[in-house]
C-alpha positions, 0 to 999 in steps of 0.5 A: 442190386446193393452198393458195396458202401451200403454193406461197409455202411452197415457194419458201421451201424452195428458197431454202434450197437456194439459200442452202446453194449460194450463196457470193455474200452479196448473194444470201443477203441477197435470199434472207433478204429474201424468207424475211423477207416469207413467213414474215409474209405465211403469217398473212394466209392462214392466220388467220382474222378477223384484227384490225386489230391483227393486220394491223398488226402483220404490216405493221410486222414485214414492213416490219423482216424484208423491208426493214430487217434485210436492208438493214441487213446489205447496207449492212454487207457494203457497208462492208467490201467483201466480196461473196462468202465464200471456202472454207466449212467445209462445202463447197457441193455437200455443203451442197446434199445435207444441205438436201435431207435436211434438209428431208426430215426435216423433213417427216418429223418435221412428220407425226407432230406435230398442229398446228392448221393442218395440214389448212391448209397440208400445208408450214408445218411442215416449212418452219418446222423447215427454217428452223430448221435450215438457220439452224444449219447455216449458223452451223456450215458457213460461216467468214464472219462475215455468212453466220453472221449471216444463219444466225441470222437464218434461224434466227430465222424459222423461231422466228417460223413455228413461232409461226405455226403453233400460233398466230396471234393469242397470239404478237404481243407475244413475236415482236415483242419477239423481233424488236426484239432481231433488229434491234438485234442487226444493227445492233451487228453491222454495227459490229463487222464494220467493226471487224474489218474494219479490224483483220483485213482480212478477216471470216473468223472463223478469223482470230479464233483466232489471238488471244492474250492 
């Protein structure tokens, strides 16, 4: 019998392929919001006897990951009037192929690792590893500063899910601190994007290489 969490995790894996093949930044933000919700509700499915504090933490984390952070990024792209990425370093079709290989490799690697909830959800660790790798790939394969920020946050979603894989209770304080750091980084990013847009009339990071001392 398929565990309910495997269904939503399979959708998260499909969202990675969508993010690799899409050039529209609003679509990428929606993917990020969906992934944020998924990684936050997973503990509710696999946690046994979660305390009231754990449930409150999950709700707060879901609000930040699924609403506040994507909302801040969406407002940022509205301010700089950028809706589509042009000419990534790695093409979209090649990126989708890389995404498929990443998911297959993550699934193969996860089978060699013993995790506490491996018997509950077969896709928990593969999804965590895939999100980590997908975030790194977006950081390396995209030129647009916003897409690179989305890659960083996707990678952090993977880190959060890895924490969920190995522990449901002990990670709360550390993960909440990381989450606040990410939120602060997103807000700073919005200011930086506005300044880049005003200076270069674009947010292509390749333009920054033309700067001279």
